[in-house]
C-alpha positions in Angstrom: 14.2 -40.0 46.4 17.4 -42.0 48.2 16.0 -40.6 51.6 12.5 -41.7 50.7 13.7 -45.2 50.2 15.7 -45.8 53.0 12.7 -44.4 55.6 10.4 -47.0 54.0 13.2 -49.8 54.6 13.3 -48.4 58.1 9.9 -49.0 57.9 9.5 -52.2 56.7 12.2 -53.5 59.0 10.4 -52.0 61.9 7.2 -53.8 61.1 9.1 -57.2 60.3 10.7 -56.9 63.8 7.8 -55.5 65.6 5.5 -58.2 68.0 2.7 -57.0 65.9 3.8 -57.6 62.6 1.6 -60.1 61.2 -1.2 -57.5 62.2 -2.1 -57.1 58.3 -1.4 -59.6 55.6 0.9 -57.2 54.0 2.9 -56.8 57.1 3.0 -61.0 57.4 4.4 -60.7 53.9 7.3 -58.4 54.7 7.8 -61.1 57.5 8.0 -63.7 54.6 10.1 -61.6 52.8 12.5 -60.7 55.5 12.9 -63.4 57.8 12.0 -66.4 55.1 13.5 -65.6 52.2 16.4 -63.6 53.6 15.5 -60.3 51.4 16.4 -56.8 52.3 14.1 -54.2 51.6 17.1 -51.5 50.4 18.3 -54.4 48.0 18.8 -52.3 44.3 18.1 -55.4 42.1 15.7 -58.7 42.4 17.9 -61.9 43.5 17.2 -63.1 40.0 17.8 -62.3 36.1 15.3 -62.1 33.8 14.7 -64.9 31.6 15.2 -64.1 28.1 15.7 -65.5 24.3 15.0 -69.5 24.3 14.5 -69.7 27.9 11.2 -67.2 27.9 10.2 -69.2 24.4 10.3 -72.5 26.2 8.4 -71.5 29.4 5.8 -69.4 27.1 5.4 -73.0 25.0 4.9 -74.8 28.4 1.9 -72.2 29.2 0.6 -72.2 25.5 -3.1 -72.9 26.2 -3.3 -70.5 29.1 -1.8 -67.8 27.1 -4.2 -68.5 24.1 -7.1 -68.2 26.1 -5.4 -65.3 28.3 -5.1 -63.0 25.2 -8.1 -62.0 24.2 -8.8 -60.8 28.3 -5.4 -59.3 28.5 -6.3 -57.2 25.3 -9.6 -56.3 26.4 -8.3 -54.9 30.2 -5.5 -52.9 27.9 -8.4 -51.5 26.3 -9.9 -50.5 29.6 -6.4 -49.5 31.6 -4.1 -48.7 28.8 -5.2 -45.0 28.4 -5.1 -44.5 32.1 -1.2 -45.4 32.0 -1.6 -48.9 33.3 -0.1 -52.3 31.8 -1.4 -55.7 32.0 0.4 -58.9 33.0 0.1 -62.4 33.2 2.8 -64.8 35.0 2.9 -68.2 35.6 2.7 -70.3 39.0 6.3 -69.2 39.6 5.9 -65.6 39.4 8.0 -65.4 36.0 5.8 -62.9 33.5 4.7 -64.6 30.5 3.3 -62.1 28.5 1.7 -58.3 29.0 -0.1 -55.3 27.1 1.5 -51.9 27.7 1.3 -48.7 26.4 3.6 -47.3 23.6 4.2 -44.1 25.7 5.2 -46.0 28.8 6.4 -49.4 27.7 10.0 -48.3 28.6 9.3 -47.2 31.4 7.7 -50.5 32.8 10.4 -52.5 31.2 12.7 -50.5 33.5 10.8 -51.4 36.8 11.0 -55.0 36.0 7.0 -54.8 34.6 7.7 -56.7 31.5 7.8 -60.6 29.9 10.8 -62.6 31.8 10.7 -60.8 35.1 10.4 -62.9 38.1 8.1 -61.4 40.6 7.7 -64.2 42.9 7.9 -63.2 46.9 11.0 -65.0 47.2 12.6 -62.9 44.5 11.4 -59.5 44.7 9.8 -59.6 48.6 6.0 -58.6 48.9 4.1 -57.3 45.5 1.0 -58.0 43.7 2.1 -60.8 41.7 4.0 -62.6 44.3 2.0 -62.4 47.0 -1.3 -63.2 45.1 0.4 -66.7 44.5 1.7 -67.8 48.0 -2.0 -66.6 49.4 -4.1 -67.7 46.6 -6.3 -64.7 46.8 -7.0 -61.4 44.9 -4.6 -59.0 46.5 -3.7 -55.2 45.9 0.1 -54.0 46.9 -0.6 -50.2 46.9 2.8 -48.4 46.5 4.5 -48.5 49.7 3.1 -51.8 50.4 5.8 -53.1 48.3 8.6 -54.8 50.5 11.5 -53.9 48.7 12.4 -49.5 48.4 12.8 -50.3 44.8 9.1 -51.0 43.9 6.9 -48.5 45.8 6.6 -46.5 43.2 4.4 -48.7 41.7 0.4 -50.3 42.5 -0.2 -53.8 41.2 -3.6 -55.1 41.4 -4.0 -59.2 41.2 -6.1 -62.1 41.2 -5.0 -66.0 40.9 -5.6 -68.2 38.1 -7.0 -71.5 38.5 -6.9 -74.8 36.0 -9.5 -77.1 35.0 -8.3 -79.3 38.4 -8.4 -76.5 40.4 -4.5 -76.2 40.5 -3.2 -72.8 40.5 -1.4 -71.7 37.9 -1.1 -68.2 36.8 -1.6 -64.3 38.4 -3.4 -62.0 36.3 -2.2 -58.5 37.3 -2.7 -55.2 36.1 0.3 -52.4 37.7 0.5 -48.5 37.4 3.3 -46.2 38.2 1.4 -43.4 38.2 1.3 -41.2 41.4 -2.4 -39.7 40.4 -3.8 -43.8 41.1 -5.1 -43.7 44.6 -6.4 -46.5 46.7 -9.8 -45.7 44.9 -8.8 -46.0 41.4 -7.0 -49.4 42.8 -10.1 -50.6 44.0 -11.9 -50.3 40.6 -9.1 -52.0 38.5 -9.0 -54.4 40.9 -12.4 -55.7 40.1 -11.6 -55.5 36.9 -8.6 -57.8 37.4 -10.8 -60.1 39.1 -13.4 -60.8 36.5 -10.5 -61.0 34.0 -9.2 -64.0 36.2 -12.6 -65.9 36.2 -13.6 -65.1 32.4 -10.0 -66.7 31.9 -10.5 -69.6 34.2 -14.1 -70.3 32.7 -12.6 -70.6 29.3 -9.9 -72.9 29.8 -12.2 -75.2 31.7 -14.8 -75.0 28.6 -11.9 -75.5 26.2 -10.8 -78.7 28.4 -14.0 -80.1 28.4 -15.5 -78.8 24.7 -17.5 -82.5 24.2 -18.7 -82.5 27.5 -22.1 -80.4 28.9 -21.4 -77.7 31.0 -23.6 -76.9 33.9 -24.0 -74.1 36.2 -24.1 -75.0 39.9 -24.4 -73.4 43.1 -25.7 -69.8 41.5 -22.8 -68.0 40.0 -19.8 -66.5 41.0 -19.8 -67.7 44.9 -19.0 -64.4 47.2 -15.6 -65.3 47.9 -14.8 -64.7 44.6 -13.3 -68.2 43.7 -15.3 -67.5 40.3 -18.6 -69.5 38.9 -19.1 -73.3 40.3 -19.2 -75.0 36.5 -19.6 -78.8 35.9 -18.6 -81.0 32.8 -20.9 -83.7 32.2 -20.7 -86.5 29.6 -23.3 -87.9 27.5 -24.5 -90.7 30.3 -24.8 -87.6 32.9 -21.5 -88.5 34.9 -19.9 -85.4 36.4 -16.2 -85.5 34.8 -15.2 -82.1 35.1 -15.9 -79.3 37.9 -14.0 -75.7 38.4 -12.5 -75.0 41.6 -15.8 -72.9 43.1 -17.5 -76.0 42.1 -15.3 -78.5 43.7 -15.0 -76.4 46.8 -18.7 -76.5 47.2 -18.9 -80.0 46.4 -15.6 -81.0 48.4 -14.2 -82.9 45.7 -10.7 -81.4 46.3 -8.4 -79.4 44.4 -5.5 -80.2 41.5 -6.8 -84.0 41.2 -9.1 -85.8 39.0 -12.5 -86.2 39.5 -13.9 -89.9 39.7 -17.1 -90.2 37.5 -19.8 -89.6 39.4 -23.7 -89.8 38.2 -25.2 -85.9 38.3 -28.1 -86.3 40.3 -26.3 -87.7 43.4 -24.6 -84.1 43.3 -27.8 -82.2 42.7 -30.4 -84.1 43.7 -33.0 -86.3 41.8 -33.4 -84.3 38.7 -31.8 -87.2 36.9 -33.3 -90.6 36.2 -32.3 -93.3 38.6 -33.3 -96.3 37.4 -34.2 -98.0 33.8 -38.0 -97.3 34.1 -36.9 -93.6 34.8 -34.4 -93.1 31.9 -36.8 -94.7 29.4 -39.8 -92.4 30.4 -37.2 -89.3 29.9 -36.5 -90.7 26.6 -40.0 -91.2 25.5 -41.0 -87.6 27.2 -38.2 -85.9 25.2 -38.6 -87.5 21.9 -42.4 -86.4 22.3 -41.6 -82.8 23.0 -39.0 -82.6 20.1 -41.6 -84.1 17.8 -44.8 -81.6 19.1 -46.4 -84.2 20.9 -47.1 -86.5 17.7 -46.3 -90.0 18.4 -45.4 -91.1 15.3 -42.8 -88.3 14.8 -41.5 -89.2 18.1 -41.2 -93.0 17.2 -39.3 -92.0 14.2 -36.8 -90.2 15.8 -36.3 -92.8 18.3 -35.8 -95.2 15.1 -38.7 -97.4 16.7 -42.3 -98.2 15.6 -45.1 -96.3 16.6 -46.6 -99.5 18.2 -43.5 -100.0 19.7 -43.7 -96.4 20.9 -47.1 -97.3 22.6 -45.9 -100.3 24.4 -42.9 -98.5 26.2 -45.4 -95.5 26.9 -47.5 -98.1 28.7 -44.8 -100.0 30.6 -43.3 -96.7 32.3 -46.8 -95.4 33.0 -46.7 -92.5 30.3 -49.7 -91.1 28.6 -50.2 -88.1 26.1 -51.6 -85.9 28.8 -48.3 -85.9 30.7 
């Protein structure tokens, strides 16, 4: 094992100092790890000690809403991959593991490897790894065994996806890690797809929870091809857009990490929303008639006006019962 770790360290450093070092994303991350963060691939321990006790409790409390939304997703993913000897983790934007699910028979082994709450997997402390590199590059990544920077981590495969909050700001990474040698790249690809689906589910639920009093509208035909999740808009009772997921922000060029100034839904999606007082009145009258099955008296009662008033308003906006 020592010889294998030495060979890995030498290979990493050769790649770092090669003129072709940045050809791949992994090699570029190795360069960041060695040249920017000053890490040694042969080091036997990470650059920082794990958080524990009150410090970890405070960090978890600061991420309480995220963890509450993520818990059922962690449970579901663990139900899918736990029997295959993999653990599921969620780390904050700084790379510290906040929560995990691990098979009972493998938990001690994962803790020994540092795959447990309180451990920092930031790229600046561990070098190239699933959680840290995912957070740096803000995209799904798979770091398979000897793609890790540190020799001590080459026995692990990590599949990760970033999680963004309702303002489009990066807040976490979702990770599935395996220390089994029979988990090849094909298995990693399949698990990577599960991780991305889980991260997008957490994002969606965070968004819907944040805008619980608004209508949520799907814009842009679902999940985008770049894997950024669903383009969702939060719309208030006046049909003003007050929130957007990261995918929607990028689609409509709204910017990430900032509050959205309310804007008419129709300005973003097209002229489906009334643009004048007459259009608005017409929409209200037609909706009341639809709810009342075409009965004018019932529709008038729904709006709290008389039948004659309802007819006058229909005439003013050019609406007849045949519409």
